[in-house]
matplotlib code that plots the C-alpha trace (Angstrom):
import matplotlib.pyplot as plt

x = [108.0, 107.8, 105.6, 108.0, 110.1, 113.6, 115.1, 118.9, 120.8, 124.1, 126.5, 129.3, 131.7, 129.9, 129.7, 133.7, 133.9, 134.6, 130.9, 128.4, 125.7, 126.7, 124.8, 121.5, 120.1, 119.5, 119.1, 117.5, 120.3, 117.9, 120.3, 123.7, 124.1, 126.0, 129.8, 128.9, 126.5, 128.4, 131.3, 128.8, 127.6, 131.0, 132.5, 129.7, 131.5, 128.4, 128.9, 129.7, 131.4, 131.6, 128.7, 126.3, 123.6, 123.6, 120.9, 118.0, 117.5, 114.4, 114.4, 112.2, 113.7, 117.1, 115.7, 116.1, 112.7, 113.4, 115.7, 116.0, 119.5, 120.1, 122.2, 123.2, 123.2, 123.2, 120.5, 120.3, 117.3, 116.9, 120.3, 120.9, 122.7, 121.3, 121.8, 119.1, 119.0, 117.5, 115.8, 117.0, 116.0, 113.1, 112.4, 110.3, 109.6, 106.0, 105.3, 106.0, 104.2, 101.3, 103.5, 103.8, 107.5, 107.7, 105.7, 107.9, 111.2, 110.0, 109.1, 112.6, 114.5, 112.2, 113.4, 117.1, 117.2, 115.2, 114.9, 114.4, 113.5, 112.7, 112.7, 111.1, 109.6, 108.1, 104.3, 104.0, 106.0, 104.4, 100.8, 102.8, 104.7, 101.5, 99.6, 102.4, 101.8, 105.1, 105.2, 104.7, 106.2, 105.3, 107.2, 105.8, 107.6, 107.7, 109.0, 110.0, 110.5, 113.6, 113.9, 110.7, 111.7, 110.9, 107.6, 106.8, 108.0, 105.5, 102.6, 102.9, 105.5, 109.0, 109.9, 110.7, 107.5, 108.2, 111.9, 110.0, 107.5, 110.1, 112.3, 109.2, 108.6, 112.2, 112.3, 109.4, 111.1, 114.2, 112.4, 110.8, 114.3, 115.6, 112.9, 114.1, 117.6, 116.7, 115.5, 118.5, 121.0, 119.1, 119.0, 122.5, 124.2, 127.5, 127.5, 130.3, 129.4, 132.2, 132.2, 133.9, 135.2, 135.0, 133.4, 136.3, 136.5, 136.9, 133.4, 132.3, 131.4, 129.0, 127.3, 126.7, 125.2, 121.4, 118.4, 117.0, 115.3, 115.2, 117.9, 120.1, 123.8, 125.9, 129.6, 132.2, 133.1, 129.5, 128.8, 131.9, 130.6, 127.8, 129.8, 132.2, 129.8, 126.5, 124.4, 125.0, 127.8, 126.4, 128.8, 125.5, 125.1, 126.5, 127.1, 127.9, 128.6, 128.6, 129.7, 128.2, 130.3, 130.1, 132.5, 134.7, 135.0, 133.0, 130.7, 127.0, 125.7, 126.1, 123.8, 124.2, 122.9, 122.7, 121.9, 120.6, 119.6, 116.2, 115.4, 111.7, 110.8, 107.6, 104.3, 103.6, 106.5, 108.7, 111.9, 115.6, 115.0, 118.1, 116.6, 118.4, 117.6, 118.5, 119.0, 120.9, 121.5, 122.2, 122.2, 124.8, 123.9, 120.1, 120.6, 122.6, 121.2, 117.5, 116.4, 115.0, 118.4, 119.8, 117.0, 117.7, 121.4, 120.8, 118.3, 121.1, 123.8, 121.3, 120.4, 124.4, 124.0, 121.4, 118.9, 115.5, 113.7, 114.4, 113.1, 112.8, 111.1, 110.0, 107.5, 108.4, 105.1, 106.5, 108.1, 105.1, 104.7, 108.6, 108.0, 105.1, 106.9, 109.9, 107.6, 107.5, 104.5, 103.4, 103.4, 102.8, 105.0, 108.3, 107.4, 109.8, 108.8, 109.9, 109.4, 110.6, 110.8, 109.1, 111.8, 113.6, 114.2, 112.8, 109.3, 108.9, 105.7, 107.2, 108.8, 105.7, 105.0, 106.9, 107.7, 110.4, 112.2, 114.9, 114.3, 116.4, 115.6, 119.1, 118.1, 117.9, 119.2, 117.6, 120.7, 122.1, 119.0]
y = [67.5, 69.4, 72.3, 74.0, 76.9, 77.6, 81.0, 81.7, 84.9, 85.1, 87.4, 89.1, 87.0, 84.0, 85.5, 85.7, 82.1, 79.4, 78.1, 79.0, 77.5, 73.7, 73.1, 73.2, 71.3, 74.0, 72.4, 75.7, 77.7, 79.9, 81.1, 81.7, 85.1, 85.4, 86.0, 89.7, 90.4, 88.7, 91.0, 94.1, 92.9, 92.6, 95.8, 98.0, 101.1, 101.6, 98.1, 97.7, 95.0, 91.4, 90.5, 92.7, 90.6, 90.4, 87.6, 85.8, 82.2, 80.2, 76.4, 73.5, 70.0, 71.5, 72.5, 76.3, 77.7, 81.5, 84.3, 88.0, 90.0, 92.9, 96.0, 98.6, 102.2, 105.7, 108.0, 111.7, 112.4, 116.0, 116.8, 113.1, 110.5, 106.9, 103.5, 101.6, 98.0, 97.8, 94.4, 92.9, 90.1, 88.8, 85.3, 82.3, 79.6, 79.4, 75.9, 77.6, 80.8, 79.5, 79.0, 82.8, 82.3, 85.8, 87.5, 85.9, 86.8, 90.5, 90.3, 88.7, 91.5, 94.2, 92.9, 93.1, 96.9, 100.0, 101.4, 99.1, 99.6, 98.2, 100.1, 99.1, 95.6, 93.3, 93.5, 90.1, 91.6, 95.1, 94.1, 92.2, 95.3, 97.5, 94.9, 94.9, 98.7, 99.7, 103.5, 103.8, 106.6, 105.9, 107.8, 108.0, 106.0, 107.3, 105.3, 106.9, 104.3, 105.4, 102.0, 100.2, 96.9, 94.9, 96.6, 95.9, 92.2, 91.8, 93.0, 91.9, 89.0, 88.9, 88.6, 90.8, 92.9, 93.7, 94.9, 97.0, 98.6, 99.1, 100.9, 103.4, 103.8, 104.5, 107.3, 109.1, 108.6, 110.1, 113.1, 113.7, 113.7, 116.0, 118.4, 117.7, 118.7, 122.2, 122.8, 120.9, 123.2, 126.2, 125.0, 123.5, 126.7, 127.4, 124.0, 121.6, 117.9, 115.6, 111.9, 110.7, 107.2, 107.9, 110.5, 113.0, 113.0, 116.7, 116.8, 115.4, 118.6, 119.3, 116.0, 116.4, 119.8, 119.3, 120.9, 119.7, 116.6, 112.7, 111.3, 108.4, 109.4, 110.3, 110.4, 109.7, 106.3, 105.6, 106.8, 104.8, 101.7, 102.0, 102.6, 99.7, 96.9, 95.0, 92.0, 90.3, 90.7, 91.2, 92.9, 94.8, 96.7, 100.0, 102.8, 106.4, 109.1, 112.8, 116.0, 119.2, 122.3, 126.0, 127.5, 128.5, 124.9, 125.1, 121.9, 122.7, 119.2, 115.5, 112.7, 109.0, 106.7, 103.0, 100.6, 97.0, 94.1, 92.4, 89.0, 89.9, 93.1, 93.9, 91.9, 92.7, 90.3, 92.6, 90.5, 91.5, 95.0, 97.4, 99.6, 102.9, 104.9, 108.2, 107.0, 109.6, 113.3, 116.4, 120.0, 121.9, 125.4, 125.8, 129.1, 127.7, 124.3, 122.4, 119.0, 119.7, 120.2, 117.1, 115.1, 116.4, 115.7, 112.2, 111.0, 112.1, 109.9, 107.1, 107.6, 107.2, 103.9, 102.7, 101.9, 100.6, 102.7, 105.1, 104.8, 107.9, 108.3, 111.6, 113.1, 116.6, 118.0, 120.8, 118.3, 116.8, 118.9, 118.4, 114.7, 114.5, 116.6, 114.0, 111.1, 109.8, 107.8, 107.3, 103.6, 103.2, 104.0, 102.9, 102.4, 103.3, 101.2, 102.3, 100.7, 102.5, 101.1, 103.4, 106.1, 105.7, 109.4, 108.0, 107.5, 111.1, 112.4, 115.4, 113.0, 111.2, 113.8, 112.6, 116.1, 116.0, 113.1, 113.6, 110.3, 109.1, 105.9, 104.7, 104.3, 101.1, 98.2, 99.6, 101.0, 97.3, 95.6]
z = [110.2, 113.5, 113.9, 116.1, 114.4, 115.8, 115.1, 115.1, 115.2, 113.1, 113.9, 112.5, 114.0, 112.9, 109.2, 109.5, 110.3, 107.7, 107.3, 110.0, 107.9, 107.8, 111.1, 109.0, 106.2, 103.5, 99.9, 98.6, 99.8, 101.6, 104.2, 102.8, 101.4, 98.1, 98.1, 97.1, 100.0, 102.6, 101.4, 101.5, 105.2, 106.5, 105.0, 106.2, 107.7, 110.1, 111.5, 115.3, 117.0, 115.9, 118.2, 116.1, 114.3, 110.8, 110.0, 111.5, 110.1, 110.9, 111.0, 111.4, 112.3, 111.4, 108.0, 107.0, 106.2, 106.2, 106.6, 107.1, 106.9, 109.0, 108.1, 110.6, 109.7, 111.5, 111.4, 112.4, 114.5, 115.2, 117.0, 118.1, 116.1, 116.7, 115.2, 112.9, 112.1, 108.3, 107.3, 104.2, 101.9, 104.1, 102.4, 103.2, 100.7, 99.4, 101.1, 104.7, 104.3, 106.2, 109.2, 110.4, 109.7, 107.9, 110.7, 113.3, 111.5, 111.3, 115.1, 115.8, 113.9, 115.9, 119.2, 118.1, 118.6, 119.6, 115.9, 112.9, 109.4, 106.1, 102.7, 99.6, 101.1, 98.4, 97.6, 99.8, 103.0, 102.9, 104.2, 107.1, 108.2, 108.0, 110.2, 112.7, 113.0, 111.6, 110.5, 106.8, 104.8, 101.1, 98.5, 95.0, 92.4, 88.8, 85.5, 82.1, 79.3, 77.3, 75.0, 74.3, 73.3, 76.6, 76.8, 73.0, 73.3, 76.3, 74.5, 70.8, 71.2, 70.0, 66.5, 63.4, 63.7, 67.5, 66.5, 63.8, 66.1, 68.8, 66.5, 65.4, 69.2, 70.1, 67.5, 69.1, 72.6, 71.0, 69.7, 73.1, 74.7, 72.1, 73.5, 76.9, 76.2, 75.2, 78.7, 80.3, 78.5, 80.0, 83.4, 83.5, 82.2, 84.1, 85.7, 85.6, 86.0, 87.2, 87.1, 90.3, 91.1, 94.8, 97.2, 98.5, 102.4, 102.4, 101.4, 104.7, 106.2, 103.5, 103.5, 107.3, 107.1, 107.0, 108.7, 111.9, 110.3, 110.4, 107.9, 107.1, 107.7, 104.9, 104.6, 102.0, 103.4, 103.6, 99.9, 98.7, 100.4, 97.9, 95.0, 95.3, 96.9, 95.5, 96.8, 93.3, 90.9, 87.3, 84.6, 83.4, 86.8, 87.4, 89.9, 88.8, 91.2, 89.7, 91.6, 90.3, 90.6, 89.4, 87.0, 89.8, 90.7, 94.1, 94.8, 94.7, 95.1, 94.0, 92.7, 92.3, 89.7, 89.7, 86.7, 87.3, 85.0, 85.7, 84.0, 84.8, 85.8, 87.7, 88.0, 84.5, 83.4, 81.3, 80.0, 80.0, 81.6, 82.1, 84.7, 85.6, 88.8, 90.3, 93.9, 95.8, 95.9, 98.0, 97.2, 99.1, 97.5, 97.0, 95.4, 92.6, 92.1, 92.4, 92.0, 88.5, 87.1, 88.9, 87.6, 84.1, 84.4, 85.8, 83.1, 80.4, 82.1, 82.5, 78.8, 78.0, 79.8, 77.2, 79.9, 78.9, 81.7, 84.2, 87.9, 90.2, 93.8, 95.1, 97.4, 95.9, 94.5, 92.7, 90.4, 89.1, 86.0, 85.1, 85.5, 83.0, 80.7, 80.7, 80.2, 83.7, 84.7, 88.5, 89.1, 92.9, 95.6, 97.6, 101.3, 104.0, 107.2, 110.7, 114.2, 117.2, 120.9, 123.2, 124.4, 121.1, 119.6, 116.3, 118.1, 119.1, 118.0, 116.2, 113.7, 112.9, 110.1, 106.7, 106.1, 108.9, 107.2, 104.6, 102.5, 99.3, 97.2, 98.3, 101.9, 103.8, 101.4, 98.3, 96.6, 96.5, 95.0]

ax = plt.figure().add_subplot(projection="3d")
ax.plot(x, y, z, "-o")
ax.set_aspect("equal")
plt.show()
């Protein structure tokens, strides 16, 4: 096999074509996105012209050896609105990882636009981004166990004994949640929770009204794209949008939960895990609503989905006690990686401080994972 690696940019017009991947040998189906992801890429409300890139493919001797997808989005940087390209699904088969193909795919993506990012890169990819001097904003990640069967099975093995132990453990967890519900009822008094199938367009002015920070664009169309699309279709997955109103019906904020099934979760190898996450939220009236109340409400709704665990990412230090009382454990961080070209508003010194960023776990491609 040749030592020369070729890189190919797939654009929206190529993805719209009948089969733009037929020109390469791809026995492992590395390049071709799933039908669900193809639909997600094409329906992106932040997408531009048909000339816009959606993938970079690496080949050797016409054999596909790597890929990275590209997802455009809009960001507010201070008072300016700019476009950013998010990298998604960086993948190189293990037998080609000594060829620098992964590094070169990142560099090729970096050359596509003046502002690029990656949110939640894998443990293998994270050091690569860091060595390439991408700005790293780590966001602490917390996990709370709701149903213990995957954890018990992992450490004591499957069988009748693990079922009994899981039942006992879940009883303790249920008692702990009962204590939580007391605090929840006190915090959420006077609030109405409304589940929505779609974000109303009339809330767009509230979604756009944020302080002078760096933030990914929000709109009803953008949130509804999240709600109705996925990278993989799975009947066990779910997306739930909730609007919080006061007794008079005025909107105070919203939150967005997701549920995903993982055959294997984390490097510890937990099997068949239904993971729920509080992914996105916004507070319209901070005098009437706070993040503690949103977290309690989101946890209750995820519990109704019978998730095994709840995942939550935040750098809000004031929530640490609340998280401990709710049974959350710190398990690392979700990394927001950014590379801005000289002259890009995103590269200004005043925005190097993470406190100037308004980050949510749903940003980048993370909501679809």
